[in-house]
LUMDO-72351 format. One record per atom (N, C-alpha, C, O): residue number from 1; atom name; x, z, y. Coordinates in steps of 0.2 Angstrom, whole numbers. Example, Ala and Ser with C-alpha at 12.3 -4.5 7.8 and 13.67 -1.06 7.14 Angstrom:
<rs>
<r n="1" atom="N" x="66" z="39" y="-28"/>
<r n="1" atom="CA" x="62" z="39" y="-22"/>
<r n="1" atom="C" x="66" z="39" y="-16"/>
<r n="1" atom="O" x="71" z="42" y="-17"/>
<r n="2" atom="N" x="64" z="35" y="-11"/>
<r n="2" atom="CA" x="68" z="36" y="-5"/>
<r n="2" atom="C" x="64" z="39" y="0"/>
<r n="2" atom="O" x="67" z="40" y="6"/>
</rs>
This chain:
<rs>
<r n="1" atom="N" x="409" z="561" y="513"/>
<r n="1" atom="CA" x="409" z="561" y="518"/>
<r n="1" atom="C" x="412" z="571" y="519"/>
<r n="1" atom="O" x="409" z="574" y="514"/>
<r n="2" atom="N" x="415" z="573" y="523"/>
<r n="2" atom="CA" x="417" z="578" y="522"/>
<r n="2" atom="C" x="412" z="583" y="522"/>
<r n="2" atom="O" x="407" z="581" y="523"/>
<r n="3" atom="N" x="412" z="591" y="521"/>
<r n="3" atom="CA" x="410" z="597" y="518"/>
<r n="3" atom="C" x="413" z="603" y="518"/>
<r n="3" atom="O" x="418" z="605" y="514"/>
<r n="4" atom="N" x="411" z="606" y="522"/>
<r n="4" atom="CA" x="412" z="614" y="524"/>
<r n="4" atom="C" x="410" z="617" y="524"/>
<r n="4" atom="O" x="405" z="618" y="528"/>
<r n="5" atom="N" x="413" z="624" y="520"/>
<r n="5" atom="CA" x="407" z="630" y="519"/>
<r n="5" atom="C" x="413" z="636" y="518"/>
<r n="5" atom="O" x="418" z="636" y="515"/>
<r n="6" atom="N" x="410" z="641" y="525"/>
<r n="6" atom="CA" x="413" z="646" y="523"/>
<r n="6" atom="C" x="413" z="651" y="519"/>
<r n="6" atom="O" x="412" z="650" y="513"/>
<r n="7" atom="N" x="414" z="658" y="520"/>
<r n="7" atom="CA" x="413" z="662" y="517"/>
<r n="7" atom="C" x="419" z="666" y="517"/>
<r n="7" atom="O" x="424" z="663" y="517"/>
<r n="8" atom="N" x="417" z="674" y="518"/>
<r n="8" atom="CA" x="420" z="679" y="519"/>
<r n="8" atom="C" x="423" z="684" y="524"/>
<r n="8" atom="O" x="427" z="688" y="524"/>
<r n="9" atom="N" x="415" z="681" y="529"/>
<r n="9" atom="CA" x="414" z="685" y="534"/>
<r n="9" atom="C" x="410" z="692" y="531"/>
<r n="9" atom="O" x="408" z="692" y="525"/>
<r n="10" atom="N" x="409" z="698" y="536"/>
<r n="10" atom="CA" x="408" z="705" y="535"/>
<r n="10" atom="C" x="407" z="709" y="542"/>
<r n="10" atom="O" x="408" z="707" y="548"/>
<r n="11" atom="N" x="405" z="715" y="537"/>
<r n="11" atom="CA" x="407" z="720" y="542"/>
<r n="11" atom="C" x="411" z="723" y="541"/>
<r n="11" atom="O" x="412" z="724" y="535"/>
<r n="12" atom="N" x="417" z="726" y="545"/>
<r n="12" atom="CA" x="425" z="729" y="546"/>
<r n="12" atom="C" x="424" z="735" y="552"/>
<r n="12" atom="O" x="420" z="735" y="557"/>
<r n="13" atom="N" x="429" z="740" y="550"/>
<r n="13" atom="CA" x="427" z="744" y="555"/>
<r n="13" atom="C" x="435" z="741" y="557"/>
<r n="13" atom="O" x="439" z="738" y="554"/>
<r n="14" atom="N" x="435" z="744" y="566"/>
<r n="14" atom="CA" x="440" z="743" y="570"/>
<r n="14" atom="C" x="447" z="744" y="566"/>
<r n="14" atom="O" x="447" z="749" y="562"/>
<r n="15" atom="N" x="452" z="740" y="567"/>
<r n="15" atom="CA" x="459" z="743" y="563"/>
<r n="15" atom="C" x="458" z="738" y="557"/>
<r n="15" atom="O" x="463" z="734" y="556"/>
<r n="16" atom="N" x="453" z="737" y="553"/>
<r n="16" atom="CA" x="452" z="731" y="546"/>
<r n="16" atom="C" x="456" z="725" y="547"/>
<r n="16" atom="O" x="461" z="724" y="551"/>
<r n="17" atom="N" x="454" z="721" y="544"/>
<r n="17" atom="CA" x="455" z="717" y="539"/>
<r n="17" atom="C" x="451" z="714" y="537"/>
<r n="17" atom="O" x="447" z="717" y="534"/>
<r n="18" atom="N" x="451" z="704" y="538"/>
<r n="18" atom="CA" x="447" z="701" y="534"/>
<r n="18" atom="C" x="449" z="696" y="534"/>
<r n="18" atom="O" x="452" z="694" y="539"/>
<r n="19" atom="N" x="448" z="692" y="527"/>
<r n="19" atom="CA" x="450" z="685" y="525"/>
<r n="19" atom="C" x="445" z="681" y="526"/>
<r n="19" atom="O" x="439" z="681" y="523"/>
<r n="20" atom="N" x="446" z="676" y="531"/>
<r n="20" atom="CA" x="436" z="668" y="529"/>
<r n="20" atom="C" x="442" z="664" y="526"/>
<r n="20" atom="O" x="448" z="665" y="527"/>
<r n="21" atom="N" x="439" z="659" y="520"/>
<r n="21" atom="CA" x="437" z="656" y="520"/>
<r n="21" atom="C" x="434" z="650" y="519"/>
<r n="21" atom="O" x="429" z="651" y="517"/>
<r n="22" atom="N" x="435" z="642" y="521"/>
<r n="22" atom="CA" x="432" z="636" y="522"/>
<r n="22" atom="C" x="435" z="633" y="516"/>
<r n="22" atom="O" x="441" z="632" y="516"/>
<r n="23" atom="N" x="431" z="632" y="512"/>
<r n="23" atom="CA" x="430" z="627" y="504"/>
<r n="23" atom="C" x="429" z="619" y="509"/>
<r n="23" atom="O" x="425" z="619" y="514"/>
<r n="24" atom="N" x="432" z="614" y="507"/>
<r n="24" atom="CA" x="432" z="609" y="511"/>
<r n="24" atom="C" x="431" z="602" y="502"/>
<r n="24" atom="O" x="435" z="600" y="497"/>
<r n="25" atom="N" x="424" z="600" y="505"/>
<r n="25" atom="CA" x="427" z="593" y="500"/>
<r n="25" atom="C" x="423" z="587" y="504"/>
<r n="25" atom="O" x="421" z="586" y="509"/>
<r n="26" atom="N" x="425" z="581" y="498"/>
<r n="26" atom="CA" x="422" z="574" y="503"/>
<r n="26" atom="C" x="433" z="571" y="506"/>
<r n="26" atom="O" x="436" z="576" y="508"/>
<r n="27" atom="N" x="436" z="566" y="506"/>
<r n="27" atom="CA" x="437" z="561" y="511"/>
<r n="27" atom="C" x="440" z="562" y="517"/>
<r n="27" atom="O" x="435" z="562" y="522"/>
<r n="28" atom="N" x="446" z="563" y="520"/>
<r n="28" atom="CA" x="445" z="559" y="528"/>
<r n="28" atom="C" x="454" z="554" y="527"/>
<r n="28" atom="O" x="458" z="553" y="523"/>
<r n="29" atom="N" x="452" z="553" y="531"/>
<r n="29" atom="CA" x="458" z="548" y="534"/>
<r n="29" atom="C" x="462" z="549" y="541"/>
<r n="29" atom="O" x="459" z="552" y="545"/>
<r n="30" atom="N" x="467" z="546" y="541"/>
<r n="30" atom="CA" x="470" z="549" y="547"/>
<r n="30" atom="C" x="472" z="556" y="549"/>
<r n="30" atom="O" x="469" z="560" y="547"/>
<r n="31" atom="N" x="477" z="557" y="553"/>
<r n="31" atom="CA" x="480" z="562" y="553"/>
<r n="31" atom="C" x="475" z="567" y="557"/>
<r n="31" atom="O" x="473" z="567" y="562"/>
<r n="32" atom="N" x="474" z="571" y="551"/>
<r n="32" atom="CA" x="466" z="577" y="552"/>
<r n="32" atom="C" x="472" z="584" y="554"/>
<r n="32" atom="O" x="477" z="585" y="552"/>
<r n="33" atom="N" x="468" z="588" y="559"/>
<r n="33" atom="CA" x="469" z="593" y="558"/>
<r n="33" atom="C" x="462" z="601" y="559"/>
<r n="33" atom="O" x="457" z="600" y="562"/>
<r n="34" atom="N" x="464" z="606" y="554"/>
<r n="34" atom="CA" x="457" z="610" y="551"/>
<r n="34" atom="C" x="463" z="618" y="558"/>
<r n="34" atom="O" x="469" z="619" y="559"/>
<r n="35" atom="N" x="454" z="622" y="558"/>
<r n="35" atom="CA" x="453" z="623" y="562"/>
<r n="35" atom="C" x="448" z="630" y="563"/>
<r n="35" atom="O" x="443" z="629" y="561"/>
<r n="36" atom="N" x="450" z="632" y="565"/>
<r n="36" atom="CA" x="443" z="641" y="565"/>
<r n="36" atom="C" x="442" z="640" y="572"/>
<r n="36" atom="O" x="446" z="638" y="576"/>
<r n="37" atom="N" x="435" z="642" y="574"/>
<r n="37" atom="CA" x="433" z="642" y="580"/>
<r n="37" atom="C" x="429" z="649" y="579"/>
<r n="37" atom="O" x="428" z="650" y="573"/>
<r n="38" atom="N" x="425" z="654" y="585"/>
<r n="38" atom="CA" x="420" z="656" y="585"/>
<r n="38" atom="C" x="418" z="657" y="591"/>
<r n="38" atom="O" x="422" z="656" y="596"/>
<r n="39" atom="N" x="412" z="659" y="590"/>
<r n="39" atom="CA" x="406" z="661" y="595"/>
<r n="39" atom="C" x="403" z="668" y="593"/>
<r n="39" atom="O" x="402" z="671" y="588"/>
<r n="40" atom="N" x="402" z="671" y="600"/>
<r n="40" atom="CA" x="401" z="675" y="601"/>
<r n="40" atom="C" x="394" z="677" y="603"/>
<r n="40" atom="O" x="395" z="674" y="608"/>
<r n="41" atom="N" x="387" z="680" y="604"/>
<r n="41" atom="CA" x="383" z="680" y="609"/>
<r n="41" atom="C" x="382" z="679" y="613"/>
<r n="41" atom="O" x="383" z="684" y="615"/>
<r n="42" atom="N" x="378" z="672" y="620"/>
<r n="42" atom="CA" x="384" z="670" y="626"/>
<r n="42" atom="C" x="387" z="670" y="627"/>
<r n="42" atom="O" x="389" z="674" y="631"/>
<r n="43" atom="N" x="393" z="666" y="622"/>
<r n="43" atom="CA" x="397" z="663" y="621"/>
<r n="43" atom="C" x="397" z="658" y="622"/>
<r n="43" atom="O" x="391" z="655" y="620"/>
<r n="44" atom="N" x="404" z="654" y="624"/>
<r n="44" atom="CA" x="404" z="644" y="621"/>
<r n="44" atom="C" x="408" z="647" y="615"/>
<r n="44" atom="O" x="411" z="653" y="615"/>
<r n="45" atom="N" x="408" z="644" y="611"/>
<r n="45" atom="CA" x="412" z="643" y="606"/>
<r n="45" atom="C" x="420" z="640" y="609"/>
<r n="45" atom="O" x="422" z="636" y="613"/>
<r n="46" atom="N" x="424" z="644" y="606"/>
<r n="46" atom="CA" x="431" z="644" y="607"/>
<r n="46" atom="C" x="435" z="643" y="602"/>
<r n="46" atom="O" x="434" z="645" y="596"/>
<r n="47" atom="N" x="442" z="640" y="604"/>
<r n="47" atom="CA" x="446" z="638" y="597"/>
<r n="47" atom="C" x="450" z="646" y="598"/>
<r n="47" atom="O" x="453" z="649" y="602"/>
<r n="48" atom="N" x="449" z="648" y="589"/>
<r n="48" atom="CA" x="454" z="652" y="586"/>
<r n="48" atom="C" x="460" z="651" y="584"/>
<r n="48" atom="O" x="466" z="652" y="587"/>
<r n="49" atom="N" x="460" z="648" y="579"/>
<r n="49" atom="CA" x="467" z="645" y="576"/>
<r n="49" atom="C" x="465" z="635" y="573"/>
<r n="49" atom="O" x="460" z="632" y="572"/>
<r n="50" atom="N" x="473" z="634" y="573"/>
<r n="50" atom="CA" x="472" z="627" y="571"/>
<r n="50" atom="C" x="478" z="628" y="570"/>
<r n="50" atom="O" x="483" z="631" y="571"/>
<r n="51" atom="N" x="478" z="622" y="564"/>
<r n="51" atom="CA" x="486" z="621" y="557"/>
<r n="51" atom="C" x="485" z="611" y="558"/>
<r n="51" atom="O" x="480" z="608" y="560"/>
<r n="52" atom="N" x="490" z="609" y="555"/>
<r n="52" atom="CA" x="491" z="601" y="558"/>
<r n="52" atom="C" x="492" z="599" y="550"/>
<r n="52" atom="O" x="495" z="603" y="547"/>
<r n="53" atom="N" x="490" z="593" y="546"/>
<r n="53" atom="CA" x="496" z="594" y="542"/>
<r n="53" atom="C" x="502" z="591" y="542"/>
<r n="53" atom="O" x="504" z="587" y="538"/>
<r n="54" atom="N" x="506" z="593" y="547"/>
<r n="54" atom="CA" x="511" z="596" y="543"/>
<r n="54" atom="C" x="514" z="601" y="546"/>
<r n="54" atom="O" x="519" z="602" y="549"/>
<r n="55" atom="N" x="509" z="606" y="543"/>
<r n="55" atom="CA" x="508" z="613" y="545"/>
<r n="55" atom="C" x="509" z="615" y="554"/>
<r n="55" atom="O" x="506" z="620" y="556"/>
<r n="56" atom="N" x="511" z="613" y="556"/>
<r n="56" atom="CA" x="511" z="618" y="565"/>
<r n="56" atom="C" x="503" z="619" y="564"/>
<r n="56" atom="O" x="498" z="616" y="561"/>
<r n="57" atom="N" x="505" z="626" y="568"/>
<r n="57" atom="CA" x="500" z="631" y="570"/>
<r n="57" atom="C" x="500" z="633" y="575"/>
<r n="57" atom="O" x="505" z="636" y="578"/>
<r n="58" atom="N" x="493" z="633" y="579"/>
<r n="58" atom="CA" x="491" z="638" y="585"/>
<r n="58" atom="C" x="486" z="642" y="588"/>
<r n="58" atom="O" x="480" z="642" y="587"/>
<r n="59" atom="N" x="488" z="645" y="590"/>
<r n="59" atom="CA" x="481" z="652" y="589"/>
<r n="59" atom="C" x="483" z="652" y="598"/>
<r n="59" atom="O" x="487" z="650" y="602"/>
<r n="60" atom="N" x="475" z="654" y="598"/>
<r n="60" atom="CA" x="471" z="658" y="604"/>
<r n="60" atom="C" x="478" z="665" y="606"/>
<r n="60" atom="O" x="481" z="669" y="603"/>
<r n="61" atom="N" x="478" z="663" y="614"/>
<r n="61" atom="CA" x="482" z="670" y="616"/>
<r n="61" atom="C" x="479" z="680" y="616"/>
<r n="61" atom="O" x="482" z="685" y="618"/>
<r n="62" atom="N" x="473" z="678" y="610"/>
<r n="62" atom="CA" x="466" z="685" y="610"/>
<r n="62" atom="C" x="470" z="688" y="605"/>
<r n="62" atom="O" x="473" z="694" y="606"/>
<r n="63" atom="N" x="471" z="682" y="600"/>
<r n="63" atom="CA" x="473" z="682" y="592"/>
<r n="63" atom="C" x="480" z="681" y="590"/>
<r n="63" atom="O" x="481" z="683" y="584"/>
<r n="64" atom="N" x="485" z="680" y="594"/>
<r n="64" atom="CA" x="493" z="679" y="591"/>
<r n="64" atom="C" x="494" z="685" y="590"/>
<r n="64" atom="O" x="492" z="690" y="592"/>
<r n="65" atom="N" x="502" z="686" y="582"/>
<r n="65" atom="CA" x="501" z="690" y="580"/>
<r n="65" atom="C" x="496" z="694" y="576"/>
<r n="65" atom="O" x="498" z="700" y="577"/>
<r n="66" atom="N" x="491" z="694" y="573"/>
<r n="66" atom="CA" x="485" z="697" y="574"/>
<r n="66" atom="C" x="480" z="692" y="564"/>
<r n="66" atom="O" x="479" z="695" y="559"/>
<r n="67" atom="N" x="480" z="684" y="568"/>
<r n="67" atom="CA" x="478" z="683" y="565"/>
<r n="67" atom="C" x="480" z="675" y="561"/>
<r n="67" atom="O" x="483" z="671" y="564"/>
<r n="68" atom="N" x="480" z="674" y="554"/>
<r n="68" atom="CA" x="484" z="669" y="552"/>
<r n="68" atom="C" x="481" z="663" y="550"/>
<r n="68" atom="O" x="476" z="664" y="547"/>
<r n="69" atom="N" x="483" z="656" y="551"/>
<r n="69" atom="CA" x="478" z="651" y="547"/>
<r n="69" atom="C" x="483" z="649" y="541"/>
<r n="69" atom="O" x="489" z="650" y="541"/>
<r n="70" atom="N" x="481" z="647" y="539"/>
<r n="70" atom="CA" x="483" z="643" y="531"/>
<r n="70" atom="C" x="481" z="639" y="526"/>
<r n="70" atom="O" x="476" z="641" y="524"/>
<r n="71" atom="N" x="482" z="635" y="525"/>
<r n="71" atom="CA" x="479" z="630" y="517"/>
<r n="71" atom="C" x="482" z="631" y="510"/>
<r n="71" atom="O" x="488" z="633" y="510"/>
<r n="72" atom="N" x="478" z="630" y="504"/>
<r n="72" atom="CA" x="483" z="630" y="499"/>
<r n="72" atom="C" x="485" z="623" y="497"/>
<r n="72" atom="O" x="482" z="618" y="499"/>
<r n="73" atom="N" x="490" z="622" y="494"/>
<r n="73" atom="CA" x="493" z="617" y="491"/>
<r n="73" atom="C" x="488" z="609" y="490"/>
<r n="73" atom="O" x="491" z="604" y="491"/>
<r n="74" atom="N" x="482" z="610" y="488"/>
<r n="74" atom="CA" x="478" z="606" y="486"/>
<r n="74" atom="C" x="477" z="605" y="495"/>
<r n="74" atom="O" x="475" z="599" y="496"/>
<r n="75" atom="N" x="477" z="607" y="498"/>
<r n="75" atom="CA" x="468" z="605" y="504"/>
<r n="75" atom="C" x="463" z="605" y="501"/>
<r n="75" atom="O" x="460" z="599" y="500"/>
<r n="76" atom="N" x="461" z="611" y="499"/>
<r n="76" atom="CA" x="453" z="613" y="497"/>
<r n="76" atom="C" x="450" z="617" y="500"/>
<r n="76" atom="O" x="444" z="617" y="502"/>
<r n="77" atom="N" x="456" z="620" y="502"/>
<r n="77" atom="CA" x="454" z="628" y="507"/>
<r n="77" atom="C" x="457" z="629" y="513"/>
<r n="77" atom="O" x="463" z="632" y="514"/>
<r n="78" atom="N" x="454" z="629" y="516"/>
<r n="78" atom="CA" x="458" z="634" y="522"/>
<r n="78" atom="C" x="459" z="643" y="524"/>
<r n="78" atom="O" x="453" z="645" y="522"/>
<r n="79" atom="N" x="460" z="647" y="526"/>
<r n="79" atom="CA" x="463" z="652" y="524"/>
<r n="79" atom="C" x="461" z="653" y="533"/>
<r n="79" atom="O" x="463" z="649" y="537"/>
<r n="80" atom="N" x="458" z="660" y="536"/>
<r n="80" atom="CA" x="461" z="664" y="542"/>
<r n="80" atom="C" x="462" z="672" y="539"/>
<r n="80" atom="O" x="457" z="675" y="537"/>
<r n="81" atom="N" x="467" z="674" y="540"/>
<r n="81" atom="CA" x="469" z="681" y="540"/>
<r n="81" atom="C" x="468" z="682" y="544"/>
<r n="81" atom="O" x="470" z="677" y="548"/>
<r n="82" atom="N" x="465" z="688" y="547"/>
<r n="82" atom="CA" x="462" z="693" y="551"/>
<r n="82" atom="C" x="463" z="698" y="551"/>
<r n="82" atom="O" x="460" z="702" y="547"/>
<r n="83" atom="N" x="469" z="702" y="556"/>
<r n="83" atom="CA" x="471" z="710" y="556"/>
<r n="83" atom="C" x="471" z="712" y="562"/>
<r n="83" atom="O" x="473" z="709" y="567"/>
<r n="84" atom="N" x="466" z="720" y="561"/>
<r n="84" atom="CA" x="470" z="725" y="565"/>
<r n="84" atom="C" x="461" z="721" y="572"/>
<r n="84" atom="O" x="459" z="721" y="577"/>
<r n="85" atom="N" x="460" z="720" y="566"/>
<r n="85" atom="CA" x="453" z="717" y="570"/>
<r n="85" atom="C" x="451" z="723" y="575"/>
<r n="85" atom="O" x="451" z="729" y="575"/>
<r n="86" atom="N" x="446" z="718" y="583"/>
<r n="86" atom="CA" x="443" z="721" y="589"/>
<r n="86" atom="C" x="439" z="722" y="590"/>
<r n="86" atom="O" x="437" z="716" y="587"/>
<r n="87" atom="N" x="432" z="725" y="592"/>
<r n="87" atom="CA" x="425" z="724" y="592"/>
<r n="87" atom="C" x="427" z="718" y="594"/>
<r n="87" atom="O" x="425" z="713" y="590"/>
<r n="88" atom="N" x="432" z="716" y="600"/>
<r n="88" atom="CA" x="428" z="708" y="605"/>
<r n="88" atom="C" x="429" z="703" y="600"/>
<r n="88" atom="O" x="428" z="697" y="602"/>
<r n="89" atom="N" x="432" z="702" y="593"/>
<r n="89" atom="CA" x="432" z="697" y="589"/>
<r n="89" atom="C" x="426" z="696" y="585"/>
<r n="89" atom="O" x="426" z="691" y="582"/>
<r n="90" atom="N" x="421" z="701" y="586"/>
<r n="90" atom="CA" x="413" z="701" y="584"/>
<r n="90" atom="C" x="411" z="690" y="587"/>
<r n="90" atom="O" x="411" z="687" y="592"/>
<r n="91" atom="N" x="411" z="687" y="580"/>
<r n="91" atom="CA" x="407" z="682" y="584"/>
<r n="91" atom="C" x="403" z="681" y="576"/>
<r n="91" atom="O" x="401" z="685" y="572"/>
<r n="92" atom="N" x="403" z="674" y="577"/>
<r n="92" atom="CA" x="400" z="668" y="572"/>
<r n="92" atom="C" x="407" z="665" y="569"/>
<r n="92" atom="O" x="412" z="664" y="573"/>
<r n="93" atom="N" x="408" z="665" y="562"/>
<r n="93" atom="CA" x="418" z="661" y="564"/>
<r n="93" atom="C" x="415" z="652" y="557"/>
<r n="93" atom="O" x="414" z="652" y="551"/>
<r n="94" atom="N" x="417" z="647" y="561"/>
<r n="94" atom="CA" x="418" z="639" y="561"/>
<r n="94" atom="C" x="422" z="636" y="559"/>
<r n="94" atom="O" x="427" z="635" y="563"/>
<r n="95" atom="N" x="422" z="633" y="552"/>
<r n="95" atom="CA" x="427" z="630" y="552"/>
<r n="95" atom="C" x="427" z="625" y="555"/>
<r n="95" atom="O" x="423" z="626" y="560"/>
<r n="96" atom="N" x="430" z="619" y="555"/>
<r n="96" atom="CA" x="430" z="614" y="558"/>
<r n="96" atom="C" x="439" z="609" y="557"/>
<r n="96" atom="O" x="445" z="611" y="558"/>
<r n="97" atom="N" x="436" z="603" y="555"/>
<r n="97" atom="CA" x="439" z="598" y="554"/>
<r n="97" atom="C" x="438" z="593" y="557"/>
<r n="97" atom="O" x="433" z="590" y="556"/>
<r n="98" atom="N" x="444" z="588" y="563"/>
<r n="98" atom="CA" x="446" z="585" y="566"/>
<r n="98" atom="C" x="449" z="577" y="564"/>
<r n="98" atom="O" x="455" z="575" y="561"/>
<r n="99" atom="N" x="447" z="575" y="565"/>
<r n="99" atom="CA" x="447" z="565" y="563"/>
<r n="99" atom="C" x="451" z="565" y="567"/>
<r n="99" atom="O" x="448" z="564" y="573"/>
<r n="100" atom="N" x="458" z="565" y="568"/>
<r n="100" atom="CA" x="460" z="563" y="574"/>
<r n="100" atom="C" x="461" z="553" y="575"/>
<r n="100" atom="O" x="459" z="552" y="581"/>
<r n="101" atom="N" x="462" z="548" y="573"/>
<r n="101" atom="CA" x="460" z="543" y="571"/>
<r n="101" atom="C" x="452" z="538" y="575"/>
<r n="101" atom="O" x="452" z="533" y="578"/>
<r n="102" atom="N" x="449" z="541" y="573"/>
<r n="102" atom="CA" x="442" z="540" y="573"/>
<r n="102" atom="C" x="437" z="547" y="578"/>
<r n="102" atom="O" x="431" z="549" y="579"/>
<r n="103" atom="N" x="440" z="549" y="579"/>
<r n="103" atom="CA" x="437" z="555" y="585"/>
<r n="103" atom="C" x="433" z="558" y="582"/>
<r n="103" atom="O" x="427" z="558" y="584"/>
<r n="104" atom="N" x="433" z="562" y="576"/>
<r n="104" atom="CA" x="426" z="563" y="572"/>
<r n="104" atom="C" x="426" z="573" y="569"/>
<r n="104" atom="O" x="428" z="576" y="565"/>
<r n="105" atom="N" x="421" z="574" y="575"/>
<r n="105" atom="CA" x="423" z="585" y="573"/>
<r n="105" atom="C" x="419" z="585" y="564"/>
<r n="105" atom="O" x="414" z="582" y="565"/>
<r n="106" atom="N" x="420" z="587" y="559"/>
<r n="106" atom="CA" x="416" z="591" y="555"/>
<r n="106" atom="C" x="415" z="598" y="555"/>
<r n="106" atom="O" x="420" z="601" y="557"/>
<r n="107" atom="N" x="408" z="601" y="553"/>
<r n="107" atom="CA" x="409" z="610" y="556"/>
<r n="107" atom="C" x="406" z="611" y="551"/>
<r n="107" atom="O" x="402" z="607" y="549"/>
<r n="108" atom="N" x="407" z="620" y="548"/>
<r n="108" atom="CA" x="404" z="621" y="542"/>
<r n="108" atom="C" x="397" z="624" y="545"/>
<r n="108" atom="O" x="394" z="621" y="549"/>
<r n="109" atom="N" x="395" z="628" y="542"/>
<r n="109" atom="CA" x="388" z="633" y="545"/>
<r n="109" atom="C" x="391" z="638" y="548"/>
<r n="109" atom="O" x="386" z="641" y="551"/>
<r n="110" atom="N" x="397" z="642" y="548"/>
<r n="110" atom="CA" x="399" z="647" y="550"/>
<r n="110" atom="C" x="397" z="654" y="548"/>
<r n="110" atom="O" x="392" z="656" y="546"/>
<r n="111" atom="N" x="401" z="657" y="547"/>
<r n="111" atom="CA" x="401" z="664" y="546"/>
<r n="111" atom="C" x="403" z="670" y="550"/>
<r n="111" atom="O" x="407" z="670" y="554"/>
<r n="112" atom="N" x="398" z="677" y="549"/>
<r n="112" atom="CA" x="396" z="682" y="551"/>
<r n="112" atom="C" x="401" z="686" y="552"/>
<r n="112" atom="O" x="400" z="692" y="549"/>
<r n="113" atom="N" x="406" z="685" y="557"/>
<r n="113" atom="CA" x="411" z="693" y="557"/>
<r n="113" atom="C" x="409" z="698" y="562"/>
<r n="113" atom="O" x="408" z="697" y="568"/>
<r n="114" atom="N" x="408" z="704" y="560"/>
<r n="114" atom="CA" x="407" z="708" y="565"/>
<r n="114" atom="C" x="409" z="715" y="565"/>
<r n="114" atom="O" x="408" z="718" y="560"/>
<r n="115" atom="N" x="413" z="717" y="570"/>
<r n="115" atom="CA" x="419" z="723" y="570"/>
<r n="115" atom="C" x="417" z="730" y="573"/>
<r n="115" atom="O" x="415" z="728" y="579"/>
<r n="116" atom="N" x="415" z="735" y="573"/>
<r n="116" atom="CA" x="413" z="740" y="573"/>
<r n="116" atom="C" x="418" z="744" y="578"/>
<r n="116" atom="O" x="423" z="742" y="579"/>
<r n="117" atom="N" x="416" z="750" y="580"/>
<r n="117" atom="CA" x="420" z="753" y="588"/>
<r n="117" atom="C" x="424" z="759" y="582"/>
<r n="117" atom="O" x="427" z="764" y="584"/>
</rs>
């Protein structure tokens, strides 16, 4: 079974940077997509960035040019580099892995990112 554990969240001033990490364990079959989602208080969870097995990436318009998703060569960790952070980036960030063949989502517990004005 897939297990995802996020880390790297914290408090940062506007304009600063953070790098989130998602450590994964367990095997997955089929075509998988790794992604970062975020959820702010009172708002629905939204996709921030995604990366396919082939390395193709997709970003929300609000973070394009500022956030970058990547993974290590062993595919045991996925990262989200966040630059030029804004107060509106404040949210709980969740790591996600989608198994496309079985249409199943795996979720981490989330890590809090707070950006002060």
